[in-house]
C-alpha positions as CSV (number, residue, x, y, z in Angstrom):
1,M,-4.2,-12.6,21.4
2,V,-4.9,-11.5,17.9
3,K,-2.6,-8.5,16.6
4,R,-5.1,-5.9,14.9
5,H,-4.1,-4.0,12.3
6,G,-5.9,-0.5,11.1
7,V,-7.4,0.6,7.7
8,S,-4.2,1.9,6.5
9,Y,-2.4,-1.3,6.9
10,Q,-5.2,-3.1,5.1
11,K,-5.0,-0.6,2.3
12,R,-1.3,-1.0,2.2
13,V,-1.5,-4.6,2.2
14,E,-4.1,-4.6,-0.9
15,D,-2.2,-2.0,-2.7
16,I,1.0,-4.2,-2.3
17,N,-0.8,-7.3,-3.5
18,K,-2.0,-5.7,-6.3
19,I,1.2,-4.7,-7.4
20,Y,2.8,-7.8,-6.7
21,D,-0.2,-9.9,-8.7
22,E,0.3,-7.4,-11.8
23,Q,4.4,-7.9,-11.8
24,I,4.8,-11.5,-11.2
25,K,2.7,-12.4,-13.9
26,R,5.3,-10.5,-16.5
27,G,7.8,-13.0,-15.1
28,L,10.0,-11.0,-12.5
29,T,11.0,-12.5,-9.2
30,N,10.1,-11.5,-5.9
31,R,13.1,-9.4,-4.8
32,E,12.8,-7.5,-8.4
33,I,9.2,-6.5,-7.5
34,W,10.4,-5.4,-4.2
35,R,13.2,-3.6,-5.4
36,R,11.9,-2.0,-8.1
37,Y,8.3,-1.6,-7.2
38,I,7.8,-1.8,-3.5
39,Y,10.7,-0.2,-1.6
40,P,10.4,2.9,-3.7
41,V,6.8,3.3,-3.0
42,F,6.4,2.0,0.4
43,G,9.5,1.9,2.0
44,L,9.4,-1.4,3.4
45,S,12.4,-4.2,3.9
46,E,12.4,-7.1,2.2
47,R,11.2,-8.7,5.0
48,Q,8.6,-6.8,5.9
49,F,7.3,-7.3,2.1
50,Y,7.0,-11.0,2.4
51,N,4.9,-10.8,5.8
52,V,2.7,-8.1,3.8
53,L,2.4,-10.9,1.1
54,K,1.1,-13.9,3.5
55,A,-1.1,-11.5,5.7
56,P,-4.5,-13.0,5.6
57,S,-6.8,-11.7,3.0
58,V,-10.4,-12.6,4.0
59,A,-13.4,-11.0,4.0
60,K,-13.5,-9.4,7.2
61,N,-10.0,-7.4,6.6
62,H,-11.5,-5.9,3.3
63,I,-11.8,-2.3,3.7
64,A,-15.3,-1.0,4.2
65,D,-16.5,1.3,1.4
66,D,-17.2,4.3,4.1
67,C,-13.5,3.8,5.3
68,R,-12.4,3.9,1.8
69,Q,-13.7,7.1,0.9
70,L,-11.4,8.6,3.1
71,L,-8.2,7.0,1.9
72,L,-8.8,8.3,-1.4
73,F,-8.1,12.0,-0.4
74,D,-5.3,13.2,-2.7
75,W,-2.8,15.5,-0.4
76,D,-0.3,15.7,-3.3
77,E,-2.8,18.3,-4.7
78,V,-3.1,20.2,-1.2
79,F,0.1,20.6,-0.9
80,K,0.8,21.5,-4.7
81,K,-1.9,24.4,-4.2
82,D,-0.4,25.4,-1.0
83,L,3.2,25.8,-2.5
84,E,1.6,27.4,-5.2
85,H,0.2,30.2,-3.0
86,G,3.6,30.3,-0.9
87,K,2.4,28.5,2.1
88,Q,4.6,25.7,3.9
Protein backbone atom coordinates (compact mmCIF):
# COMPACT_ATOMS: atom_id res chain seq x y z
CA MET A 1 0.00 0.00 0.00
CA VAL A 2 1.36 3.42 -0.98
CA LYS A 3 1.24 6.22 1.55
CA ARG A 4 -0.51 9.27 0.10
CA HIS A 5 0.23 12.83 1.12
CA GLY A 6 -1.91 15.93 0.82
CA VAL A 7 -1.23 19.22 -0.89
CA SER A 8 0.09 20.90 2.26
CA TYR A 9 2.70 18.14 2.68
CA GLN A 10 3.76 18.52 -0.95
CA LYS A 11 4.11 22.28 -0.52
CA ARG A 12 6.16 21.77 2.64
CA VAL A 13 8.45 19.35 0.78
CA GLU A 14 8.91 21.86 -2.05
CA ASP A 15 9.63 24.72 0.36
CA ILE A 16 12.11 22.73 2.43
CA ASN A 17 13.93 21.47 -0.65
CA LYS A 18 14.12 25.00 -2.02
CA ILE A 19 15.66 26.26 1.23
CA TYR A 20 18.01 23.28 1.33
CA ASP A 21 19.18 23.81 -2.26
CA GLU A 22 19.88 27.49 -1.63
CA GLN A 23 21.80 26.94 1.60
CA ILE A 24 23.80 23.89 0.56
CA LYS A 25 25.34 26.02 -2.21
CA ARG A 26 26.61 28.38 0.49
CA GLY A 27 28.49 25.49 2.08
CA LEU A 28 26.39 24.94 5.21
CA THR A 29 26.10 21.47 6.68
CA ASN A 30 22.77 19.68 6.80
CA ARG A 31 22.55 20.13 10.55
CA GLU A 32 23.17 23.90 10.28
CA ILE A 33 20.51 24.22 7.58
CA TRP A 34 18.07 22.35 9.78
CA ARG A 35 18.95 24.33 12.91
CA ARG A 36 18.94 27.80 11.31
CA TYR A 37 16.29 27.61 8.61
CA ILE A 38 14.06 24.53 8.87
CA TYR A 39 13.34 23.96 12.56
CA PRO A 40 12.36 27.57 13.40
CA VAL A 41 9.90 27.79 10.49
CA PHE A 42 8.51 24.27 10.09
CA GLY A 43 9.15 22.78 13.55
CA LEU A 44 10.39 19.47 12.14
CA SER A 45 12.74 17.16 13.97
CA GLU A 46 16.07 16.48 12.34
CA ARG A 47 14.95 12.97 11.44
CA GLN A 48 11.79 14.25 9.76
CA PHE A 49 13.92 16.82 7.90
CA TYR A 50 15.96 13.99 6.37
CA ASN A 51 12.77 12.10 5.48
CA VAL A 52 11.45 15.17 3.67
CA LEU A 53 14.72 15.57 1.77
CA LYS A 54 14.48 12.04 0.42
CA ALA A 55 10.77 12.35 -0.44
CA PRO A 56 10.21 11.60 -4.13
CA SER A 57 9.93 14.64 -6.37
CA VAL A 58 8.28 13.07 -9.39
CA ALA A 59 5.89 14.97 -11.65
CA LYS A 60 2.78 13.34 -10.19
CA ASN A 61 3.61 14.81 -6.77
CA HIS A 62 3.89 18.40 -7.93
CA ILE A 63 1.10 20.68 -6.82
CA ALA A 64 -1.38 21.59 -9.53
CA ASP A 65 -1.80 25.30 -10.22
CA ASP A 66 -5.44 25.32 -9.13
CA CYS A 67 -4.46 23.95 -5.69
CA ARG A 68 -1.43 26.21 -5.41
CA GLN A 69 -3.67 29.27 -5.58
CA LEU A 70 -5.27 28.27 -2.27
CA LEU A 71 -1.86 28.02 -0.62
CA LEU A 72 -0.96 31.62 -1.52
CA PHE A 73 -3.53 33.12 0.86
CA ASP A 74 -1.81 35.31 3.45
CA TRP A 75 -3.34 34.46 6.82
CA ASP A 76 -0.93 36.77 8.65
CA GLU A 77 -2.49 39.74 6.89
CA VAL A 78 -5.98 38.66 7.97
CA PHE A 79 -4.90 38.18 11.59
CA LYS A 80 -3.19 41.62 11.64
CA LYS A 81 -6.39 43.30 10.44
CA ASP A 82 -8.42 41.44 13.07
CA LEU A 83 -6.04 42.53 15.82
CA GLU A 84 -6.12 46.13 14.60
CA HIS A 85 -9.92 46.11 14.79
CA GLY A 86 -9.92 44.54 18.25
CA LYS A 87 -11.09 41.06 17.27
CA GLN A 88 -9.45 37.97 18.73
